[in-house]
N, C-alpha and C positions, 0 to 999 in steps of 0.2 A: 072405382075409377080405372080407366084403362091405363096401362103402362106403355108409354111410347118412348122410343129412342130417336133422337134427331141429331143429325150431323149438319154442320153448316160451314160455309166459306164464302168469302167475298174476294173479288179480284179486280184490279185496275191496272190499265196500261197507261202509265203516267199517272201522277197523283196531284191534281185532278187529270182525268182522262177518260177513255172508254172503260166502262166497268160492267161487272156482272155479279150475280150471286147464284149460289148453288145450295140446294138442301136435299137431304135424303131423310125420309121419315120411315121408321120400321116399327111394325106392330104385328106380333104373332105370325111371322113368316110373310106378311104383306109389305110391300115396298112402294113408296111414292117418291118420285124425284121431281123437284121444281127448280126452275132457273129462268132468269130474264136478264137482258142486257140493257145498258144505258149508254147514251152517246157522250155524256160528260158528267162525272161524279167523282167520288173519292173512295178509297179502299174501305175506310171506316164506315162509311155510309152503306156500302154493299155488305160488310160484315154484319151490321145491325139489321139491315133489311132482310137478309137471309133467315135470321131467327124469327123476325116478325111474320114473314110470309109462311114460314113452317108452322108457327103457333096458330096463325089465322086459318090454316087449312084444318085444324082439329075442330070438329063440330060440337063435341061435348067436352066438358071439363076433363082433363087428364092428368096423370102423374107423368111428368116429362123429364128426361135427362137429355140436356143439350150439350153436345160435344162441339167445341169451337177452338180453332187455333188462334183466335183473336184474344189476347189478354185484355185488351180494351173493353171488349163486350163482356167477357166473363167477370173481370174485376168490377166493372161498373154495377153489375147486378149482385154478385156474390159478396162484395165488400160493402154493398149498401150505398155506393156513391150516387146512384140514380135517384134514390129516395131523399138523400141529403140535398142533391142539386135542386130537386123539385121543391123542397121545403124552403130553400133559399132563393126561389124565384129563378132557378137555373143559372145561379152564379156559384163558381168553384171557390174553394178556400183561398185560392190566390187572387180572388176578386175578378177574374176574367169570366166572360160569358161561356157557358157550356155550348159545344158545337152539337149540331144534329138534333136540336131540341124536338123538332117535328117527329123524328123517328123515335126518340125516347118517350114522347107522350103517347105515341101509337103503341109502344111495347107495354107501358104500364098496365093498362087494363087486361092485357094477355097474362101478365104475371100475377094478376089477381084472380083471373078466371081458372087458370091451370096452376098445379103445384110444380114448380120448375126448379131444377137443380142444374146448374152449369158446371161443366168440367172442361178444363183447358187441356188441349192435346197439341203436342208439337207438330207443326205443319211440315209437310214433305218428309215425313219420317216413317214412311211405309205403313201408314194407318190406312187400310183399304177404303173405308167409307170417307175419310177425310180427303184422300186422293181423288175419290170420285167427285166429291163436292168441288174440289179445285177444278177438275176437268169441266164440270158443268158450268162454273162461274166463268172460267177462262173462255170457254166456247160460246157462252152467251155474249160476253163482251166483244168477241171477235165476230159475232153474227151480223145479220142484216136486220133491218126494221128495229133499230135500237130505240128504246123508249127515251123520254125527256125526264130528267130528274128536275122537275120544275122548281122545287124549293131550293136546291143547290145552285141552280142557274140564277135564280132571283137574288140570292144572297151574294153571289159572286161579284 
């Protein structure tokens, strides 16, 4: 298995508002940067989407370490919440419906394909790659030709 390191970040101007994600993939001195912006979305959706898009970019099963400043994303996977939510038909322990089900369902097969370990990093704390992801996400959110987050806009 290839050992890949991924850094991710999501950004949103207003919540909901214009948003974007950024991801940096590192493998043996190679680097791939990914980002896109959306006209109306939420920060959590962008945080999740950053991880999904980065994992989808991997063509073969890999051993992956994902660094994210989103405790929501890291805890959802590392504490097993995502698996519990799915088992309970996307209902949380407080009986409320899980948000962003479309993205969690898109992430689950990727977590099965790859061996993924999530590590939380403090945002805006001089972590070079996390700062780069923040720049990519913010730049994408402020760009032109923003995509439509159709699921979010439909649910709103």
